[in-house]
MARPAVO-146712 format. One record per residue (C-alpha): residue number from 1; x, y, z. Coordinates in steps of 0.001 Angstrom, whole numbers, m for minus. Example, Ala and Ser with C-alpha at 12.3 -4.5 7.8 and 13.67 -1.06 7.14 Angstrom:
BEGIN
- 1, 12300, m4500, 7800
- 2, 13670, m1060, 7140
This chain:
BEGIN
- 1, 0, 0, 0
- 2, 2764, 2394, 1012
- 3, 4622, 1488, m2148
- 4, 1594, 2398, m4313
- 5, 1193, 5720, m2520
- 6, 4889, 6417, m2984
- 7, 4669, 5630, m6703
- 8, 1659, 7944, m7118
- 9, 3457, 10733, m5286
- 10, 6505, 10245, m7504
- 11, 4303, 10399, m10595
- 12, 2685, 13617, m9365
- 13, 6077, 15150, m8636
- 14, 7303, 14151, m12109
- 15, 4189, 15595, m13754
- 16, 4603, 18786, m11762
- 17, 8218, 18987, m12834
- 18, 7238, 18638, m16493
- 19, 4590, 21342, m16096
- 20, 7067, 23682, m14418
- 21, 9606, 23060, m17171
- 22, 6963, 23700, m19814
- 23, 5862, 26942, m18174
- 24, 9450, 28053, m17708
- 25, 10282, 27367, m21358
- 26, 7184, 29170, m22662
- 27, 8153, 32542, m24078
- 28, 6186, 35692, m24728
- 29, 6840, 37534, m27972
- 30, 5623, 40902, m29173
- 31, 4362, 41954, m32553
- 32, 5102, 45467, m33756
- 33, 2990, 48337, m35064
- 34, 4905, 50535, m37496
- 35, 4469, 53905, m39173
- 36, 6882, 56049, m41150
- 37, 8070, 57465, m37814
- 38, 8890, 54307, m35878
- 39, 7938, 50803, m34836
- 40, 6634, 49999, m31365
- 41, 5172, 47036, m29521
- 42, 1583, 46483, m30616
- 43, 769, 43464, m28492
- 44, 2125, 40161, m27288
- 45, 1391, 36452, m27388
- 46, 2714, 33338, m25711
- 47, 4661, 31344, m28280
- 48, 3209, 27840, m28438
- 49, 4709, 26499, m31673
- 50, 7094, 27239, m34523
- 51, 4528, 26404, m37216
- 52, 4595, 29959, m38617
- 53, 8263, 30670, m37891
- 54, 9409, 32010, m41232
- 55, 13019, 32805, m42044
- 56, 12159, 36430, m42751
- 57, 9782, 38783, m40873
- 58, 6145, 39061, m41924
- 59, 5122, 42605, m42861
- 60, 1363, 43206, m42920
- 61, m46, 45907, m45227
- 62, m3627, 47143, m44765
- 63, m6088, 48203, m47439
- 64, m7918, 51420, m48280
- 65, m9446, 53040, m45214
- 66, m7223, 50825, m43088
- 67, m5121, 51192, m39959
- 68, m3023, 49124, m37566
- 69, m5283, 49365, m34511
- 70, m7840, 52049, m33703
- 71, m6844, 53577, m30402
- 72, m4043, 51036, m30151
- 73, m6578, 48481, m28877
- 74, m6388, 44785, m29733
- 75, m10126, 44815, m30442
- 76, m9534, 47602, m32975
- 77, m6895, 45839, m35062
- 78, m7234, 45686, m38839
- 79, m5757, 42184, m39063
- 80, m8106, 41097, m36294
- 81, m6629, 38258, m34247
- 82, m4146, 37514, m37017
- 83, m1060, 39349, m35735
- 84, m1273, 37647, m32333
- 85, m1907, 34191, m33804
- 86, 1066, 34435, m36154
- 87, 3218, 35592, m33243
- 88, 1999, 32713, m31053
- 89, 3084, 30338, m33793
- 90, 6607, 31694, m34014
- 91, 6470, 34462, m36622
- 92, 8040, 37896, m36286
- 93, 5181, 40205, m37225
- 94, 5215, 43881, m38164
- 95, 1859, 45525, m38967
- 96, 2399, 48698, m40974
- 97, 355, 51880, m41248
- 98, 102, 54041, m44361
- 99, m2366, 56750, m45378
- 100, m5917, 55421, m45315
- 101, m6672, 57156, m48624
- 102, m4115, 57846, m51340
- 103, m2596, 56370, m54465
- 104, m378, 53308, m54213
- 105, 2617, 55326, m55338
- 106, 2235, 57470, m52201
- 107, 1180, 54613, m49924
- 108, 3834, 52411, m51499
- 109, 6559, 54904, m50619
- 110, 5253, 55024, m47049
- 111, 5333, 51224, m46870
- 112, 8797, 51186, m48428
- 113, 10061, 53492, m45684
- 114, 8708, 51125, m43041
- 115, 10168, 48032, m44694
- 116, 13585, 49692, m44558
- 117, 13018, 50399, m40854
- 118, 12087, 46773, m40232
- 119, 15161, 45521, m42083
- 120, 17326, 47766, m39902
- 121, 15576, 46750, m36666
- 122, 15723, 43007, m37305
- 123, 18957, 42755, m39247
- 124, 17086, 40591, m41745
- 125, 18087, 40683, m45392
- 126, 14507, 40362, m46620
- 127, 10866, 40499, m45535
- 128, 7689, 38680, m46536
- 129, 4959, 41142, m47526
- 130, 1325, 40212, m46865
- 131, m1175, 42755, m48162
- 132, m4948, 42989, m48123
- 133, m6986, 44964, m50656
- 134, m5025, 48076, m51713
- 135, m2238, 46830, m49455
- 136, m1572, 44270, m52196
- 137, m851, 47080, m54654
- 138, 1363, 48845, m52120
- 139, 3260, 45585, m51599
- 140, 3688, 45095, m55332
- 141, 5107, 48622, m55529
- 142, 7650, 47930, m52776
- 143, 8651, 44609, m54350
- 144, 9384, 46422, m57607
- 145, 11403, 49127, m55843
- 146, 13641, 46887, m53695
- 147, 13388, 43341, m55103
- 148, 16599, 42224, m53401
- 149, 14995, 42817, m50000
- 150, 11666, 41082, m50618
- 151, 11300, 37322, m50172
- 152, 7629, 37071, m51087
- 153, 4427, 38982, m51759
- 154, 1095, 37518, m50665
- 155, m2040, 39250, m51905
- 156, m5386, 38795, m50163
- 157, m8412, 40225, m51968
- 158, m6248, 42526, m54062
- 159, m7946, 44683, m56757
- 160, m5217, 43934, m59279
- 161, m7508, 44607, m62240
- 162, m9398, 47420, m60542
- 163, m12926, 47321, m59151
- 164, m16251, 48134, m60839
- 165, m17279, 49599, m57484
- 166, m14560, 52244, m57838
- 167, m15608, 52816, m61463
- 168, m19204, 53448, m60391
- 169, m18237, 55830, m57603
- 170, m15948, 57752, m59952
- 171, m18731, 58154, m62507
- 172, m20966, 59612, m59785
- 173, m18278, 62064, m58685
- 174, m17980, 63253, m62283
- 175, m21718, 63732, m62823
- 176, m22347, 67295, m64149
- 177, m24407, 68695, m61275
- 178, m24376, 66227, m58388
- 179, m20685, 65494, m58725
- 180, m19690, 69128, m58838
- 181, m21703, 69991, m55733
- 182, m21235, 66955, m53531
- 183, m17795, 65612, m54415
- 184, m15791, 68424, m52743
- 185, m17905, 68165, m49591
- 186, m17724, 64371, m49375
- 187, m14014, 64155, m50130
- 188, m13195, 66870, m47592
- 189, m15211, 64998, m44984
- 190, m13548, 61689, m45783
- 191, m10076, 63192, m45741
- 192, m10698, 64856, m42375
- 193, m12248, 61761, m40783
- 194, m9541, 59362, m41913
- 195, m6820, 61791, m40945
- 196, m8161, 61524, m37390
- 197, m8475, 57746, m37729
- 198, m4834, 57573, m38762
- 199, m3891, 59633, m35724
- 200, m5740, 57242, m33411
- 201, m3902, 54370, m35069
- 202, m450, 55808, m34487
- 203, 444, 58487, m37013
- 204, m1500, 61170, m38833
- 205, m1055, 61218, m42598
- 206, m2498, 63613, m45141
- 207, m5323, 62005, m47101
- 208, m6264, 62091, m50775
- 209, m9494, 60160, m51265
- 210, m9757, 61067, m54963
- 211, m6272, 59697, m55665
- 212, m7163, 56552, m53746
- 213, m10382, 56134, m55720
- 214, m8659, 56679, m59064
- 215, m6053, 54087, m58114
- 216, m8670, 51350, m57798
- 217, m10575, 52073, m61013
- 218, m10160, 49775, m63985
- 219, m8262, 52442, m65924
- 220, m6128, 53256, m62902
- 221, m5049, 49641, m62601
- 222, m4334, 49319, m66319
- 223, m1749, 52073, m65889
- 224, m428, 50566, m62637
- 225, m22, 47106, m64172
- 226, 1905, 48508, m67132
- 227, 4375, 49978, m64674
- 228, 4398, 47009, m62287
- 229, 3539, 43842, m64251
- 230, 5365, 41411, m61971
- 231, 3416, 38150, m61363
- 232, 248, 39404, m63043
- 233, m1613, 36747, m65074
- 234, m1201, 37039, m68828
- 235, m4401, 35100, m69580
- 236, m7976, 35827, m68547
- 237, m8476, 34779, m64923
- 238, m5230, 32804, m65056
- 239, m2339, 32480, m62655
- 240, 724, 34672, m62702
- 241, 4366, 33668, m62499
- 242, 5208, 31913, m59240
- 243, 8507, 33762, m58943
- 244, 9715, 37056, m60421
- 245, 13069, 38671, m59593
- 246, 13570, 35873, m57038
- 247, 10375, 36940, m55216
- 248, 7631, 34377, m54608
- 249, 4087, 35596, m55324
- 250, 845, 34163, m53887
- 251, m2787, 35225, m53663
- 252, m6185, 34187, m52334
- 253, m9644, 35708, m51997
- 254, m13282, 34990, m51198
- 255, m16606, 34990, m53037
- 256, m19256, 34970, m50296
- 257, m21096, 38269, m49810
- 258, m23279, 37327, m46831
- 259, m21353, 35237, m44331
- 260, m22626, 36030, m40830
- 261, m26066, 37468, m39926
- 262, m24542, 39309, m36956
- 263, m22054, 41235, m39115
- 264, m23568, 44605, m40051
- 265, m21030, 45091, m42860
- 266, m22385, 42142, m44844
- 267, m25389, 44098, m46122
- 268, m23171, 46860, m47483
- 269, m20923, 44354, m49248
- 270, m23957, 42628, m50740
- 271, m24981, 45964, m52267
- 272, m21538, 46782, m53638
- 273, m21145, 43208, m54836
- 274, m24177, 43718, m57070
- 275, m22070, 46193, m59075
- 276, m19494, 43526, m59929
- 277, m20207, 41048, m62759
- 278, m19602, 37464, m61663
- 279, m18268, 36199, m58353
- 280, m16657, 38652, m55939
- 281, m15980, 39355, m52275
- 282, m18201, 42418, m52454
- 283, m15498, 44868, m53503
- 284, m13042, 42860, m55613
- 285, m13880, 40472, m58438
- 286, m12683, 36882, m58204
- 287, m10301, 37135, m61161
- 288, m9089, 40596, m60157
- 289, m7557, 39091, m57021
- 290, m5239, 36779, m58966
- 291, m1510, 37334, m58493
- 292, 1255, 34762, m58802
- 293, 257, 31340, m57463
- 294, m3466, 31411, m56703
- 295, m3866, 29440, m53483
- 296, m7651, 29659, m53805
- 297, m10065, 32299, m55098
- 298, m13419, 31136, m53738
- 299, m13217, 30972, m49964
- 300, m16652, 31573, m48371
- 301, m15572, 35033, m47231
- 302, m16335, 38621, m48165
- 303, m13832, 41457, m48364
- 304, m13784, 42182, m44630
- 305, m13905, 38508, m43653
- 306, m10553, 38181, m45415
- 307, m8950, 40012, m42475
- 308, m11327, 38539, m39867
- 309, m13458, 41694, m39621
- 310, m15749, 42788, m38184
- 311, m14631, 41488, m34766
- 312, m14221, 37932, m36010
- 313, m17851, 37691, m37168
- 314, m17170, 35454, m40157
- 315, m18606, 32247, m41602
- 316, m18601, 29771, m38689
- 317, m18920, 26819, m41068
- 318, m15773, 27673, m43026
- 319, m12053, 27733, m42301
- 320, m11183, 30720, m40131
- 321, m9339, 33564, m41896
- 322, m6833, 33396, m39026
- 323, m6014, 29824, m40024
- 324, m5423, 30861, m43641
- 325, m2737, 33355, m42610
- 326, m1135, 30799, m40303
- 327, m1114, 28257, m43127
- 328, 406, 30805, m45490
- 329, 3185, 31526, m43010
- 330, 3873, 27792, m42850
- 331, 3877, 27682, m46660
- 332, 6519, 30416, m46665
- 333, 8484, 28583, m43981
- 334, 8532, 25361, m46004
- 335, 9690, 27375, m49032
- 336, 12671, 28567, m47001
- 337, 11333, 32107, m46765
């Protein structure tokens, strides 16, 4: 009897020792929020695996109207729950902030400045760029400017061929009477509001909503793609080159407009999606999102679901957007990036 008790006690002590060792070895890592001024800690996570531990840092680039985190709060992050999950799985993550509204030549230069900061901070030779929406265009710009310092570009819901939604809005702004009266008022309001939003996110940038709109029109993207053709498909709705200038290119997107009845943004995206012929995520057409290797272009997600917004209210019957980013980081890891 005493022997059994002694053996149980020994087992408990051993288990306790393993638990203590596990807790002691667990590390906490931070992910960074960057602007053109600096990078600072944005949040932290307990590292539980090395599944997403890429060779080079992951640099996240937000879309039009985007930010790093409103008020610096975790609940206000653009890549909602994604930065922390990637960090918990071993990645070094830097979420960047550029002007909410402007052309991708301006936003691209702002992102370029931050990439150079990140290279200096980490000592890394390259970074992996992951962009959503217009952030894909900004990332493409940076990859063209400093190809030797970019390991990969991943585009999520990128309007690489432009968006009919932007075309429609532009036509309204150019209407003879309505456009002339309302456009200056609306653009001034947007520029002022998003200037304040930028400030709450970390740094205040000047805004140019008209330049941002023009960037995403079909004609605007024709001009952009002539200047930056890297990894763009050469056939209708095809795939682009997997590697250009030693940079790996990937993309994915969704085609579900209504995904969660609790998400108030779904109704808006259903309306805008009606302006786009064929399948879309509500703002970007299925084929427009193609860049490099197309991982998949029909996830049951809309444009905001692609970054786990709003507040993680996405399709509960589909793979979580957070998982897709984690899997992409692992894909980059296995590619030696």
